[in-house]
C-alpha positions as CSV (number, residue, x, y, z in Angstrom):
1,M,0.2,-0.3,0.0
2,K,1.6,3.1,-1.1
3,R,1.9,5.2,2.0
4,G,-0.2,8.3,2.7
5,R,1.0,11.8,2.4
6,R,1.9,13.4,5.6
7,D,1.9,17.6,6.2
8,G,3.3,18.8,9.1
9,V,4.5,18.0,12.4
10,N,3.1,16.8,16.0
11,A,2.1,20.4,17.3
12,R,1.8,21.0,20.9
13,S,3.7,18.5,23.5
14,G,2.0,17.3,26.6
15,A,-1.3,18.0,24.6
16,K,-4.4,15.4,24.7
17,K,-4.2,13.8,21.3
18,A,-7.5,13.3,19.3
19,L,-8.0,11.4,16.0
20,I,-9.8,12.9,13.6
21,I,-11.2,10.8,10.6
22,A,-12.2,13.2,8.2
23,Y,-12.9,12.4,4.1
24,E,-13.8,16.4,3.5
25,F,-10.9,18.2,4.9
26,P,-9.3,21.4,3.5
27,P,-8.0,22.3,0.8
28,V,-11.6,20.4,-0.5
29,G,-14.4,23.2,-0.5
30,G,-17.6,22.2,1.1
31,I,-19.7,22.9,4.2
32,A,-18.4,19.6,5.8
33,S,-14.6,20.8,5.0
34,V,-15.5,23.8,6.7
35,W,-16.8,22.2,9.7
36,R,-14.1,19.9,10.4
37,A,-11.5,22.9,9.5
38,K,-13.1,24.7,12.5
39,Y,-12.9,22.1,15.0
40,V,-8.9,21.4,14.0
41,K,-9.0,25.7,14.3
42,F,-10.4,25.4,18.2
43,L,-9.4,22.2,19.5
44,P,-6.2,23.4,20.7
45,H,-7.5,26.7,22.8
46,F,-8.9,23.9,24.8
47,G,-5.5,21.3,25.3
48,W,-6.1,19.5,22.3
49,E,-3.7,18.5,19.6
50,P,-5.9,17.0,16.5
51,L,-4.3,14.6,14.0
52,V,-6.2,14.2,10.9
53,V,-6.6,11.4,8.3
54,S,-8.4,12.5,5.1
55,A,-8.4,11.6,2.0
56,R,-6.5,13.5,-1.2
57,D,-7.2,14.1,-4.6
58,I,-11.2,13.6,-4.1
59,P,-12.2,13.7,-7.7
60,T,-15.9,15.3,-6.8
61,N,-15.6,18.1,-4.6
62,I,-13.9,21.7,-6.1
63,P,-11.5,22.8,-4.3
64,D,-10.6,25.5,-2.0
65,R,-7.3,26.1,-1.0
66,T,-8.3,29.0,1.0
67,L,-9.4,26.9,3.9
68,L,-6.0,26.0,4.4
69,A,-5.2,29.0,6.1
70,E,-7.7,27.9,9.0
71,L,-5.7,24.9,9.7
72,P,-2.9,24.9,12.8
73,P,0.9,25.6,11.2
74,Q,2.0,22.5,12.7
75,L,-1.4,20.4,12.2
76,T,-0.1,16.2,11.8
77,V,-2.5,15.4,9.0
78,V,-2.3,12.3,6.5
79,R,-4.1,12.4,3.4
80,T,-4.8,8.9,1.7
81,F,-5.6,7.8,-1.7
82,S,-9.2,6.2,-2.2
83,L,-10.3,3.8,-4.6
84,E,-13.7,4.9,-5.8
85,P,-15.8,5.0,-8.6
86,T,-15.5,8.9,-9.1
87,R,-12.4,8.4,-10.1
88,L,-13.8,7.8,-13.6
89,V,-15.1,11.3,-13.3
90,R,-11.6,12.5,-12.7
91,F,-10.1,10.8,-15.9
92,M,-13.1,12.1,-18.3
93,K,-12.7,15.4,-17.0
94,R,-8.9,15.0,-18.0
95,L,-10.0,14.3,-21.3
96,R,-12.9,17.4,-21.6
97,A,-9.9,19.5,-20.5
98,G,-8.0,18.7,-23.3
99,G,-4.8,18.7,-21.4
100,E,-5.5,21.8,-19.2
101,D,-4.8,22.5,-15.8
102,L,-7.1,20.1,-14.1
103,E,-7.8,23.1,-10.9
104,A,-8.6,25.3,-14.0
105,A,-11.4,22.4,-15.0
106,D,-12.5,22.2,-11.7
107,K,-13.3,25.9,-11.4
108,E,-14.9,25.8,-14.4
109,Q,-17.3,22.7,-13.4
110,G,-18.2,25.1,-10.6
111,K,-20.1,26.8,-13.0
112,V,-21.8,24.1,-14.7
113,L,-25.6,23.8,-14.2
114,F,-25.9,20.2,-13.5
115,S,-24.1,17.8,-11.0
116,Y,-21.0,17.2,-10.9
117,T,-20.1,14.6,-13.3
118,G,-22.6,16.1,-15.6
119,L,-25.1,13.4,-15.4
120,P,-28.6,14.1,-13.9
121,F,-28.8,14.6,-10.5
122,D,-31.5,11.6,-9.7
123,L,-29.2,9.1,-12.1
124,V,-26.3,10.1,-9.8
125,A,-28.4,9.5,-6.7
126,K,-28.9,5.8,-8.0
127,I,-25.1,4.9,-8.8
128,K,-24.6,6.5,-5.0
129,A,-26.8,4.5,-3.7
130,F,-25.8,1.4,-5.0
131,F,-22.8,1.3,-2.6
132,I,-23.2,0.5,1.2
133,P,-22.5,2.6,3.1
134,D,-21.9,5.0,0.4
135,E,-19.6,5.1,-2.9
136,K,-16.3,6.5,-0.7
137,I,-16.6,2.6,0.9
138,G,-13.0,2.3,-1.1
139,W,-11.3,4.8,1.0
140,F,-11.9,2.5,4.4
141,P,-8.8,0.1,3.7
142,F,-6.6,3.3,3.1
143,A,-8.0,5.4,6.3
144,L,-7.8,2.5,8.3
145,A,-4.1,1.9,7.8
146,A,-3.4,5.3,8.0
147,A,-5.1,5.6,11.2
148,L,-3.7,3.0,13.0
149,R,0.0,3.7,12.0
150,L,-0.8,7.5,13.7
151,I,-2.7,5.6,16.7
152,R,1.0,3.7,17.1
153,E,3.5,6.5,16.5
154,H,1.3,9.5,18.6
155,S,-0.9,7.3,21.3
156,P,-4.3,9.3,20.8
157,Q,-6.9,9.5,23.7
158,V,-9.7,9.7,21.6
159,I,-10.9,8.8,18.1
160,F,-13.5,11.4,16.7
161,S,-15.2,10.4,13.1
162,G,-17.5,12.9,11.2
163,S,-19.9,12.4,8.3
164,P,-20.5,12.6,5.7
165,P,-19.7,10.1,4.4
166,F,-20.7,7.2,6.6
167,T,-17.4,5.2,5.8
168,A,-15.7,7.7,7.9
169,H,-17.2,6.1,10.6
170,L,-16.7,2.6,9.7
171,V,-12.9,3.4,9.6
172,A,-13.7,4.9,13.7
173,M,-15.2,1.7,14.5
174,A,-12.6,-0.4,13.1
175,C,-10.0,1.9,15.3
176,K,-11.9,1.6,18.1
177,R,-12.4,-2.6,17.8
178,I,-8.4,-3.0,17.0
179,T,-6.9,-0.7,19.9
180,G,-9.9,0.1,22.3
181,L,-9.9,3.3,22.2
182,P,-13.0,5.5,22.8
183,W,-14.4,6.6,20.0
184,V,-16.7,9.9,19.4
185,C,-18.7,10.0,16.1
186,E,-21.0,13.1,14.6
187,F,-23.9,13.3,11.7
188,I,-24.3,16.5,10.3
189,D,-27.1,14.9,8.2
190,P,-29.4,12.0,9.0
191,W,-28.7,8.1,7.5
192,V,-31.2,5.8,7.0
193,D,-33.9,8.4,7.7
194,Y,-32.6,11.1,5.3
195,T,-35.2,11.8,2.2
196,H,-32.5,12.9,0.1
197,F,-30.7,9.5,-0.1
198,K,-33.1,6.9,-0.7
199,P,-31.8,3.2,-0.4
200,L,-31.5,1.1,-4.1
201,S,-33.2,-1.6,-2.6
202,W,-34.6,-3.4,0.3
203,F,-31.1,-4.8,0.6
204,N,-29.5,-1.7,0.6
205,K,-31.9,-0.8,3.0
206,K,-31.7,-3.3,5.2
207,A,-27.3,-3.4,5.0
208,D,-27.8,0.7,5.7
209,L,-29.8,0.1,9.0
210,I,-27.5,-2.9,10.3
211,L,-24.7,-0.8,10.3
212,E,-25.8,2.3,11.8
213,R,-27.3,0.4,14.6
214,S,-23.6,-0.7,15.1
215,I,-22.5,2.6,14.8
216,V,-24.6,4.0,17.0
217,R,-24.7,1.2,19.8
218,N,-20.2,1.1,19.5
219,A,-19.7,4.5,19.8
220,D,-18.9,6.5,23.1
221,A,-21.0,9.4,22.2
222,V,-22.9,10.1,19.5
223,I,-23.3,13.5,17.9
224,G,-26.0,15.4,15.9
225,A,-26.2,18.7,14.3
226,F,-29.8,19.0,14.7
227,P,-32.3,17.6,17.2
228,G,-33.8,15.7,14.7
229,I,-30.8,13.5,14.0
230,V,-30.8,12.4,17.9
231,E,-35.0,11.9,17.8
232,G,-34.6,9.4,15.2
233,F,-31.8,7.2,17.0
234,E,-33.5,7.4,20.2
235,S,-36.8,6.2,18.4
236,R,-35.0,3.2,16.9
237,Y,-32.0,2.3,18.8
238,G,-34.1,2.2,22.4
239,D,-31.4,0.4,24.1
240,V,-28.7,3.3,24.1
241,E,-28.4,5.3,26.7
242,K,-29.8,8.4,26.2
243,S,-26.7,10.2,28.0
244,R,-24.6,9.2,25.0
245,Y,-26.4,11.6,23.0
246,K,-25.2,14.8,22.3
247,V,-26.2,18.3,19.7
248,I,-23.6,20.4,18.4
249,T,-25.4,22.3,15.8
250,Y,-23.9,24.3,13.1
251,G,-22.4,27.6,13.5
252,F,-20.2,30.4,12.3
253,D,-17.0,31.6,13.5
254,P,-16.7,35.3,14.1
255,A,-13.6,36.0,12.8
256,D,-14.6,35.3,9.4
257,F,-17.0,38.2,9.5
258,T,-14.6,40.9,10.4
259,E,-13.6,42.5,6.9
260,E,-15.3,45.7,6.3
261,V,-17.4,45.1,3.3
262,T,-19.6,47.9,1.4
263,L,-23.3,47.1,0.7
264,R,-24.0,46.3,-2.9
265,D,-26.3,49.4,-5.3
266,G,-29.5,48.5,-5.2
267,F,-31.9,45.9,-3.3
268,T,-30.0,42.5,-3.4
269,V,-31.1,39.0,-2.7
270,T,-28.3,36.7,-2.6
271,W,-28.7,32.9,-2.5
272,I,-25.6,30.9,-1.2
273,G,-25.2,27.3,-2.1
274,S,-26.3,25.1,-4.8
275,A,-29.8,24.9,-5.6
276,F,-31.5,21.7,-7.1
277,G,-34.6,19.0,-7.0
278,G,-36.7,19.9,-4.1
279,R,-34.7,22.7,-2.8
280,S,-34.6,25.0,-6.4
281,P,-36.2,28.2,-5.1
282,R,-38.7,28.5,-8.4
283,G,-41.6,30.1,-5.7
284,L,-38.8,32.8,-4.8
285,I,-38.2,33.0,-8.9
286,E,-42.1,33.4,-9.5
287,A,-42.2,36.1,-6.6
288,V,-39.5,38.1,-8.4
289,R,-41.3,38.2,-11.5
290,R,-44.7,39.2,-9.9
291,L,-42.9,42.5,-7.9
292,L,-41.2,42.8,-11.4
293,D,-45.0,43.2,-13.3
294,Q,-46.0,45.3,-10.6
295,G,-43.3,48.0,-10.9
296,R,-42.0,47.6,-7.6
297,I,-38.3,46.6,-8.6
298,T,-36.6,47.2,-11.7
299,P,-33.3,45.5,-13.3
300,A,-31.5,49.0,-12.4
301,D,-32.5,48.6,-8.6
302,F,-32.8,44.8,-7.9
303,R,-30.7,42.0,-8.0
304,L,-31.2,38.2,-7.6
305,S,-28.1,36.3,-6.9
306,F,-27.7,32.8,-7.1
307,V,-23.8,32.3,-5.4
308,G,-23.5,28.3,-6.1
309,T,-24.1,25.8,-8.9
310,M,-27.4,25.9,-10.1
311,D,-29.3,22.7,-11.6
312,V,-30.7,22.7,-15.1
313,G,-34.6,23.3,-13.1
314,T,-33.1,26.1,-11.7
315,L,-32.0,27.7,-14.9
316,K,-35.1,26.9,-17.0
317,A,-37.2,28.6,-14.3
318,V,-35.2,31.4,-14.5
319,K,-35.7,31.8,-18.1
320,E,-38.8,30.8,-18.4
321,A,-39.9,33.2,-15.8
322,G,-38.1,35.6,-18.1
323,I,-36.2,37.3,-14.9
324,D,-32.7,37.2,-16.6
325,E,-32.1,40.8,-16.4
326,V,-32.1,41.0,-12.7
327,V,-30.7,37.7,-12.2
328,E,-26.8,36.8,-11.1
329,M,-24.9,33.7,-11.2
330,T,-21.4,32.7,-10.0
331,G,-21.1,29.5,-9.9
332,F,-18.6,28.1,-7.4
333,V,-16.8,30.5,-5.5
334,T,-14.3,30.2,-2.2
335,Y,-16.0,30.1,1.2
336,G,-14.6,33.7,1.9
337,E,-16.1,34.7,-1.2
338,S,-19.2,33.2,-0.1
339,I,-19.2,35.4,3.0
340,R,-18.2,38.6,1.6
341,Y,-21.3,38.0,-0.8
342,M,-23.6,37.6,2.7
343,R,-22.4,40.6,4.0
344,S,-22.9,42.6,0.7
345,S,-26.6,41.9,0.7
346,H,-29.4,43.0,1.9
347,L,-31.2,39.7,2.5
348,L,-30.3,36.4,2.1
349,A,-32.6,33.6,1.2
350,L,-32.7,29.9,1.6
351,Q,-35.1,26.8,1.3
352,L,-35.6,23.5,2.8
353,A,-37.4,20.7,0.7
354,E,-41.0,20.4,1.6
355,G,-42.3,17.5,3.7
356,R,-40.5,15.7,6.5
357,D,-37.2,17.4,5.5
358,S,-38.5,20.7,6.5
359,R,-39.4,19.7,9.7
360,M,-36.5,18.2,11.4
361,V,-33.7,19.9,9.2
362,Y,-31.8,22.7,9.8
363,T,-29.5,23.9,6.6
364,G,-25.7,24.9,7.3
365,K,-25.9,27.9,5.8
366,M,-28.5,29.2,7.7
367,F,-25.8,29.4,10.6
368,E,-23.8,31.1,8.5
369,Y,-26.2,34.0,7.3
370,F,-26.5,34.2,11.6
371,G,-23.0,35.1,11.3
372,S,-23.4,37.5,8.5
373,R,-26.3,40.0,10.4
374,R,-28.4,39.7,7.4
375,P,-31.7,39.2,7.8
376,I,-33.1,35.7,6.3
377,L,-35.9,34.7,3.8
378,A,-36.0,31.2,4.9
379,L,-38.4,29.0,2.2
380,A,-39.7,26.4,4.6
381,G,-42.3,25.2,6.4
382,E,-43.2,24.0,10.4
383,G,-40.5,22.8,11.8
384,A,-37.0,22.9,13.4
385,T,-36.0,25.9,10.9
386,K,-38.7,28.0,11.2
387,T,-38.6,27.8,15.2
388,I,-34.8,28.8,15.5
389,I,-35.6,31.6,13.0
390,E,-38.6,33.2,15.1
391,E,-37.0,32.3,18.0
392,T,-33.6,34.6,17.1
393,G,-35.7,37.3,15.1
394,A,-33.4,36.6,12.1
395,G,-35.7,37.0,9.4
396,V,-39.5,35.5,8.0
397,V,-40.5,32.0,6.9
398,V,-42.5,31.4,4.4
399,E,-43.7,28.0,2.5
400,P,-41.5,27.2,-0.6
401,S,-45.0,27.4,-2.7
402,D,-46.5,30.2,-1.2
403,V,-45.6,32.5,-4.1
404,E,-47.6,35.4,-2.5
405,G,-46.3,35.1,0.9
406,I,-42.6,35.3,-0.7
407,A,-43.4,38.3,-2.7
408,D,-45.1,40.4,0.6
409,A,-41.7,39.3,2.2
410,L,-39.7,40.7,-0.4
411,R,-42.3,43.9,-0.4
412,Y,-41.5,44.3,3.3
413,Y,-38.2,44.0,3.0
414,L,-37.7,46.3,0.1
415,S,-39.8,49.1,1.9
416,R,-37.6,49.0,4.7
417,Y,-34.6,49.1,2.5
418,R,-36.0,52.1,0.8
419,A,-37.0,53.7,4.3
420,G,-33.2,53.6,5.2
421,D,-33.1,50.5,7.3
422,G,-29.5,48.8,7.8
423,L,-31.3,45.6,7.7
424,W,-29.1,44.4,10.4
425,V,-30.2,41.6,12.6
426,D,-28.9,42.4,16.4
427,N,-29.9,39.7,19.1
428,P,-27.2,38.2,21.2
429,R,-28.7,34.7,20.5
430,L,-27.0,34.6,17.6
431,D,-23.6,34.2,19.7
432,E,-24.2,30.6,21.3
433,F,-23.6,29.4,17.7
434,D,-20.0,30.5,17.9
435,R,-17.9,27.8,16.5
436,E,-15.4,28.2,19.3
437,K,-18.1,27.8,21.5
438,Q,-19.3,24.8,19.8
439,T,-15.6,23.1,19.8
440,A,-15.6,24.1,23.8
441,G,-18.4,21.2,23.8
442,L,-17.0,19.0,21.4
443,A,-13.8,19.1,23.4
444,G,-15.6,18.6,26.7
445,I,-17.0,15.4,25.3
446,L,-13.7,13.8,24.4
447,A,-12.5,14.7,27.7
448,D,-15.6,12.9,29.1
449,V,-14.9,9.7,26.8
450,A,-11.4,9.7,27.5
451,R,-11.9,9.7,31.2
452,D,-14.2,7.1,31.4
453,L,-11.6,5.0,29.8
454,R,-9.3,5.8,32.6
455,S,-12.0,5.0,35.1
């Protein structure tokens, strides 16, 4: 087996050490990578030295090298090879790039209004669902070897794994069984009860359930990014002590929001992240068309900005509504650039798929929106997202299909903007979602399970 690439040296002599299994990690872009980077940034503040096992040269993620600046300079990271079907995607992209720099091709891919592979999202979901627990299972042997090597060399007190992908938890569980070290696992998305990822067959569903049950029962602590994840585990696995379950929500790093940014000319509504399937904002698009027809907005004083990749359906909805002249589409941008777009906008939009997800799920972008202190227009039904936005006074919530309700919300914020309102959300409750404070919670959980082992 080819040895993984090692970056840096051990950070702090005398600090407690935590082995972190994280497939998505800088320089990979995306919310999961940012999430792990912030943990690694802040854990040393609480006496923990992170040791990271990740994947290198991930073929289906657009790189964001600016995230490397988040990492401690002496961090120990081993990035291993991952044998997965999406390597074929990398090969095809090389062919399409015609010998050009592959990173340039990746950047261009971020503008494509389709799936990352160029295949329909439904087909991509079916291909991914074929693998158990996910298409990253080919990373398992390489990650396990690297993890065991780090355990031998650095003697960590605890193992931490974060999904997606769920393969990361299998790596950590194997490490625990081999070494006896305590293990904390974290889910930022549900597994068997997540409506976005339906199993391909009854066999896949049964296998996923068996693996989820094994992970939840074997982990010394199980963290969910929102209460709905924990509630699902509690309902399925009543034999697991409830004290093992913890909630650490998404959050934001205040340091990311200190740069001076000028508000954009003209009222700007910004959508950060991908838009596809049930999260495609057709109701928002139709509401903008309605305001144009009523003369409430014009191309000279209004902008709807999509910062991220859009699917073909969203692009089609924009064209059919005839609002191209007020729409801006940037494609993929770095994490720092996305923050600047948030802070220079007047209103930030997000959407959850209607149904069960809307009732139980938080979306990571909502917490970054909290950090920007800009008001939020959330297209969601009754449930967790509506509750937290209303409790914090961070914005308004409208059903995704309620076009007139969305138009009313836009009129409300437009009138405030035109009256000279700075549209600033000032609620001390938002400070609860500071990533450093949340990492303090993780550090406490790691210390508790390590202490339980010693006792």
